[in-house]
C-alpha positions as CSV (number, residue, x, y, z in Angstrom):
1,M,-45.1,-58.9,68.3
2,T,-48.8,-59.6,69.2
3,D,-50.6,-61.1,72.5
4,R,-54.0,-60.7,73.8
5,A,-53.3,-57.4,75.0
6,T,-52.4,-56.0,70.8
7,E,-55.3,-57.8,69.6
8,E,-58.0,-56.4,71.4
9,L,-56.9,-52.9,70.4
10,E,-58.4,-51.3,67.3
11,I,-56.5,-49.3,65.1
12,R,-58.3,-46.1,63.6
13,S,-57.3,-42.8,61.8
14,F,-57.9,-40.0,64.0
15,E,-60.6,-37.8,62.8
16,G,-61.9,-36.2,66.1
17,E,-61.2,-32.4,67.4
18,A,-57.7,-31.4,67.5
19,A,-58.0,-30.8,71.5
20,E,-58.7,-34.2,71.8
21,W,-55.7,-35.5,70.4
22,D,-53.3,-33.0,72.1
23,D,-54.8,-34.0,75.6
24,F,-53.7,-37.2,74.9
25,V,-50.6,-36.2,74.1
26,A,-50.1,-33.9,76.7
27,T,-51.3,-36.6,79.3
28,S,-49.3,-39.5,77.9
29,D,-45.8,-40.3,79.7
30,H,-43.8,-40.3,76.4
31,G,-46.1,-37.6,74.8
32,T,-43.5,-34.9,72.7
33,F,-44.1,-31.7,71.2
34,C,-43.5,-34.0,68.1
35,H,-46.6,-35.7,68.6
36,L,-48.8,-32.3,68.5
37,I,-51.7,-32.6,65.8
38,G,-50.7,-29.3,64.8
39,W,-47.1,-30.7,62.8
40,R,-50.0,-31.5,60.1
41,E,-51.2,-28.2,59.2
42,V,-46.8,-26.8,59.4
43,M,-46.2,-30.5,56.9
44,A,-49.0,-29.8,54.4
45,D,-48.9,-25.9,54.3
46,A,-44.9,-25.4,54.2
47,L,-43.9,-28.6,52.7
48,G,-46.5,-30.3,51.1
49,H,-46.4,-33.6,52.9
50,E,-49.6,-36.0,54.3
51,S,-50.2,-36.9,57.3
52,L,-51.6,-39.9,58.7
53,L,-52.7,-39.9,62.3
54,Y,-53.8,-43.3,64.0
55,T,-55.0,-44.1,67.4
56,A,-55.4,-47.3,69.3
57,Q,-58.2,-47.7,71.2
58,D,-59.7,-50.4,73.4
59,R,-63.3,-51.9,74.0
60,D,-64.9,-48.8,75.5
61,G,-63.4,-46.5,72.2
62,T,-60.9,-45.0,74.6
63,I,-58.1,-43.8,73.1
64,V,-54.8,-45.6,74.7
65,G,-52.2,-45.0,72.0
66,A,-51.6,-42.4,69.1
67,L,-49.2,-42.3,66.4
68,P,-48.5,-39.3,63.5
69,L,-46.8,-40.5,60.6
70,V,-46.0,-38.1,57.9
71,R,-45.2,-39.6,54.2
72,V,-42.3,-38.0,52.4
73,K,-42.2,-38.3,49.0
74,S,-39.9,-37.6,46.2
75,R,-38.3,-39.2,42.7
76,I,-34.9,-38.3,43.6
77,F,-34.6,-39.3,46.9
78,G,-37.2,-42.2,48.2
79,D,-40.2,-42.6,49.8
80,Y,-40.1,-42.5,53.7
81,L,-42.7,-42.8,56.2
82,V,-41.5,-41.4,59.1
83,S,-42.9,-40.0,62.7
84,M,-41.3,-37.5,62.4
85,P,-39.9,-36.0,59.7
86,F,-37.3,-33.3,60.5
87,L,-37.8,-33.6,64.1
88,N,-36.6,-36.3,66.7
89,Y,-38.9,-38.0,68.2
90,G,-42.9,-38.6,67.4
91,G,-43.2,-42.5,67.8
92,P,-46.0,-44.8,69.0
93,I,-47.1,-43.5,72.6
94,G,-49.7,-44.8,75.0
95,S,-49.9,-48.1,76.8
96,P,-46.8,-50.5,76.0
97,A,-49.6,-52.7,73.9
98,A,-50.9,-49.9,72.2
99,Q,-47.2,-48.7,70.9
100,S,-46.7,-52.4,69.6
101,R,-49.5,-52.7,67.7
102,L,-49.3,-48.9,66.3
103,A,-45.7,-50.2,65.2
104,E,-47.2,-52.7,63.9
105,H,-49.9,-50.7,62.0
106,A,-47.3,-48.3,60.8
107,V,-45.5,-51.2,59.0
108,E,-48.9,-52.6,57.2
109,A,-49.3,-48.6,55.9
110,A,-46.0,-48.8,54.7
111,K,-46.3,-52.2,52.6
112,R,-49.7,-50.4,51.8
113,L,-48.0,-47.7,50.2
114,G,-45.1,-49.2,49.1
115,V,-42.7,-47.1,51.0
116,D,-39.1,-47.4,50.7
117,L,-38.5,-47.2,54.4
118,V,-40.9,-46.6,57.9
119,E,-38.8,-45.1,60.6
120,L,-40.2,-44.5,64.3
121,R,-38.2,-41.8,66.2
122,T,-38.4,-42.2,69.9
123,R,-36.6,-41.4,73.2
124,H,-37.8,-44.3,74.8
125,P,-37.7,-48.3,74.0
126,V,-41.2,-49.7,71.9
127,E,-41.8,-53.0,72.2
128,T,-41.9,-54.4,68.4
129,D,-39.5,-56.6,66.4
130,L,-38.8,-53.8,64.4
131,S,-35.1,-53.7,63.8
132,L,-33.2,-50.4,65.8
133,S,-31.5,-47.1,64.3
134,E,-29.0,-45.9,67.0
135,R,-26.9,-43.9,64.5
136,K,-28.2,-40.6,66.5
137,I,-27.9,-39.5,69.8
138,T,-28.9,-36.1,72.2
139,V,-27.0,-34.8,75.0
140,L,-29.2,-33.7,78.2
141,L,-28.1,-31.1,80.9
142,D,-29.7,-30.4,83.7
143,L,-30.5,-27.1,85.3
144,P,-30.4,-25.6,88.3
145,P,-32.5,-23.1,89.5
146,D,-29.6,-20.0,89.5
147,E,-27.8,-19.5,86.5
148,E,-24.8,-18.8,89.1
149,V,-25.3,-22.6,89.9
150,L,-24.7,-23.2,86.1
151,W,-21.9,-21.0,85.6
152,K,-20.0,-21.7,88.6
153,E,-20.3,-25.4,89.7
154,V,-21.0,-27.0,86.1
155,F,-19.3,-24.7,83.7
156,P,-15.4,-25.3,83.5
157,A,-12.9,-22.3,83.6
158,K,-12.1,-22.6,79.8
159,L,-15.7,-22.8,78.6
160,R,-16.7,-19.6,80.6
161,S,-13.8,-17.9,79.0
162,Q,-15.0,-18.4,75.4
163,I,-18.5,-17.1,76.8
164,R,-16.9,-14.2,78.1
165,R,-15.4,-13.3,74.9
166,P,-18.4,-12.6,72.7
167,I,-20.0,-10.6,76.1
168,K,-17.0,-8.4,75.8
169,E,-17.4,-7.9,71.8
170,N,-20.3,-6.3,72.9
171,M,-22.5,-9.4,72.0
172,E,-26.2,-9.6,73.1
173,G,-29.2,-12.2,72.8
174,R,-32.8,-11.7,71.6
175,F,-35.7,-14.0,71.8
176,G,-39.1,-14.0,70.8
177,L,-41.3,-15.3,67.5
178,D,-39.9,-11.7,66.0
179,Q,-36.8,-13.7,65.5
180,V,-37.8,-15.9,62.6
181,E,-36.2,-14.1,60.0
182,A,-33.0,-13.1,62.3
183,F,-32.8,-16.9,62.6
184,Y,-33.1,-18.1,59.2
185,S,-30.5,-15.6,58.0
186,V,-28.2,-17.2,59.6
187,F,-29.8,-20.1,59.4
188,T,-29.4,-20.2,55.4
189,R,-25.8,-19.2,55.1
190,N,-24.7,-21.9,57.8
191,M,-26.7,-24.7,56.1
192,R,-25.4,-23.5,52.3
193,D,-21.9,-23.0,54.4
194,L,-22.1,-27.0,55.4
195,G,-23.4,-28.0,52.2
196,T,-27.2,-29.1,53.2
197,P,-30.0,-27.6,51.5
198,V,-31.8,-25.3,53.9
199,L,-35.4,-25.8,54.9
200,P,-38.1,-23.1,53.8
201,L,-38.8,-20.3,55.5
202,S,-42.4,-20.8,55.3
203,F,-41.4,-24.0,57.5
204,F,-40.3,-21.8,60.2
205,E,-42.9,-19.3,59.9
206,R,-45.8,-21.6,60.1
207,I,-44.0,-23.0,63.4
208,A,-43.7,-19.7,65.5
209,S,-48.0,-19.5,64.1
210,V,-49.2,-22.8,64.3
211,L,-46.6,-24.0,67.3
212,A,-46.4,-20.2,69.1
213,E,-46.6,-21.6,72.7
214,R,-44.1,-24.5,72.1
215,A,-41.5,-22.6,69.9
216,V,-38.7,-20.3,70.8
217,F,-36.6,-18.3,68.6
218,G,-33.4,-16.4,69.7
219,A,-30.3,-14.2,68.0
220,V,-27.5,-13.2,68.8
221,Y,-26.5,-9.9,67.7
222,W,-23.1,-8.0,66.4
223,R,-23.5,-4.2,65.6
224,E,-27.2,-5.1,65.0
225,Q,-26.6,-7.8,62.7
226,P,-27.3,-11.7,63.6
227,V,-24.4,-13.6,63.8
228,A,-25.7,-16.5,65.2
229,A,-29.2,-18.1,66.1
230,A,-31.3,-20.9,67.0
231,A,-34.8,-22.4,67.6
232,G,-36.2,-25.1,69.2
233,F,-39.4,-25.8,71.5
234,I,-40.4,-26.6,75.4
235,W,-42.2,-29.6,76.5
236,R,-43.3,-29.5,80.3
237,D,-39.9,-28.7,81.8
238,E,-37.3,-29.4,79.1
239,F,-36.4,-27.3,75.9
240,E,-35.0,-28.8,72.8
241,M,-32.4,-26.7,71.0
242,T,-33.6,-28.5,67.5
243,W,-31.6,-26.0,65.3
244,A,-28.7,-23.9,66.0
245,S,-26.5,-22.0,63.7
246,S,-23.6,-19.5,63.6
247,L,-21.8,-17.4,60.5
248,R,-18.1,-18.9,60.2
249,E,-16.7,-15.3,59.6
250,H,-17.5,-14.2,63.2
251,N,-15.9,-17.7,64.6
252,R,-13.0,-15.8,66.5
253,M,-15.8,-14.3,68.7
254,A,-17.3,-17.5,69.3
255,P,-21.2,-15.9,68.8
256,N,-22.0,-19.7,69.4
257,M,-21.1,-19.8,73.1
258,L,-22.9,-16.6,74.1
259,L,-25.8,-18.2,71.9
260,Y,-26.2,-21.4,74.0
261,W,-25.4,-19.7,76.9
262,T,-28.2,-17.0,76.9
263,F,-31.0,-19.7,75.8
264,M,-29.6,-21.6,78.9
265,Q,-30.4,-18.4,80.7
266,Q,-33.9,-17.8,79.3
267,M,-35.1,-21.5,80.4
268,I,-33.7,-21.4,84.2
269,A,-35.9,-18.4,84.1
270,R,-38.9,-19.7,82.8
271,G,-38.2,-22.8,85.1
272,L,-37.3,-25.4,82.8
273,K,-35.0,-28.5,84.2
274,V,-33.8,-29.8,81.6
275,F,-31.8,-28.2,78.4
276,N,-31.6,-30.4,75.8
277,F,-29.2,-30.1,73.0
278,G,-30.6,-32.2,69.9
279,R,-29.5,-34.8,67.9
280,C,-26.1,-35.7,66.5
281,S,-23.8,-38.5,65.3
282,P,-21.8,-40.0,68.1
283,D,-17.8,-39.1,68.4
284,S,-18.5,-36.2,65.8
285,G,-17.6,-32.7,66.0
286,T,-20.9,-31.5,67.1
287,H,-21.4,-34.1,69.7
288,R,-18.1,-32.8,71.5
289,F,-19.2,-29.3,71.2
290,K,-22.7,-30.6,73.2
291,R,-20.7,-32.7,75.8
292,Q,-18.3,-29.8,76.8
293,W,-21.5,-28.0,78.7
294,G,-21.6,-30.7,81.1
295,G,-24.2,-33.0,80.2
296,N,-24.8,-36.4,79.4
297,D,-25.4,-38.2,76.3
298,A,-29.1,-40.3,75.9
299,Q,-29.2,-42.7,72.9
300,L,-31.6,-42.2,70.2
301,S,-33.4,-45.9,69.8
302,W,-35.4,-45.2,66.2
303,A,-37.7,-48.4,65.1
304,Q,-37.5,-49.8,61.3
305,W,-39.1,-51.5,58.9
306,S,-37.7,-51.4,55.4
307,P,-38.6,-54.0,52.5
308,S,-35.3,-53.7,50.6
309,G,-32.7,-53.0,53.1
310,V,-32.7,-49.0,53.3
311,S,-31.4,-48.4,56.6
312,A,-31.6,-44.6,56.6
313,T,-33.5,-41.6,55.4
314,P,-31.3,-39.7,53.3
315,S,-28.5,-37.7,55.0
316,P,-25.4,-35.4,54.0
317,D,-23.2,-37.8,56.0
318,R,-23.6,-41.0,53.8
319,P,-20.9,-41.1,51.7
320,I,-22.8,-41.0,48.5
321,F,-24.0,-37.7,49.6
322,R,-20.4,-36.5,50.3
323,A,-19.2,-35.1,46.9
324,A,-23.0,-33.0,46.4
325,T,-22.1,-31.7,49.9
326,A,-18.7,-30.3,48.3
327,A,-20.0,-28.7,45.3
328,W,-22.8,-27.3,47.3
329,S,-21.2,-25.3,49.8
330,R,-19.5,-23.6,46.6
331,L,-22.7,-22.2,45.8
332,P,-24.0,-18.9,45.3
333,L,-25.8,-17.8,48.5
334,G,-28.8,-16.8,46.4
335,L,-29.0,-19.8,44.1
336,A,-28.7,-22.2,46.8
337,N,-31.6,-20.6,48.8
338,R,-33.7,-20.5,46.1
339,I,-32.9,-24.8,45.1
340,G,-32.4,-25.8,48.7
341,P,-36.0,-25.8,49.8
342,F,-37.3,-28.0,46.5
343,L,-34.8,-30.6,47.7
344,S,-34.3,-30.3,51.6
345,R,-38.4,-30.9,52.0
346,N,-37.5,-34.6,50.6
347,I,-34.5,-35.2,53.3
348,P,-36.8,-36.2,56.3
């Protein structure tokens, strides 16, 4: 898609100060925590992936658009250019013309690099001729200023009863960047049980270090052991729960219900207005779990281009991976945790 407005824009590789990039992200209507420049450091240090940062500038040299891209390349899974991998957003932001031009430039970069697929993940529509994937959605819950309103007026009786169950078992939630290891101990076991390679601990440690002002880690403990845990990000008046897990052997006590409730309590106490449950596949079990809290669906429309018809990055949901998923879930935990990080870093 080209017009006079887009033709007058110049796309440049960003070489300025980090604060300049983040200031633009913070003031852009569609900026998210996924756009922050700190991810460049996280992706490089923890996963070994190269980031390409582009800006759209007008005739005066003013930045009017931005797009971070990360190349995820492996012989096993393929070669992808994604904004942003392992996350749900990160596509082009700025003026409508800048977004269109940046999307075009992403395709130009993909052609130059010879990748299998470029995927621009957004929560807002971008004017582009690229195809759209609507394979993922999220669920958004409005948070009242008082948790009692949420408890009494939004949650049905059955949901409240499920939350009370772990409370009666004397489970408790703990929050802070010091909960990274507790989070990871639950996350690794849950991912193995799901048959999915786990991201390396260093990925979450770098997040806690580089994105400390935005990242939130929390865990539910029972008898001083973490049995459910989650990590997510605060951006403006919204919190997104990006990763959440609980241990299957404790399902009877429903620690995951207390996990979500304590996170909501935390965000209400911080004055936030929206609880974002993170992405899921429509009509999946995960989707139904998230909908029970009273939120509404929000479509994630991701713009794509592929020279060979590739329609998605690798996913355990795809039939081709189902046999591997079943086999992975039976691996000893130690072995899965040694091998998993080498595979997962290439599954964006």
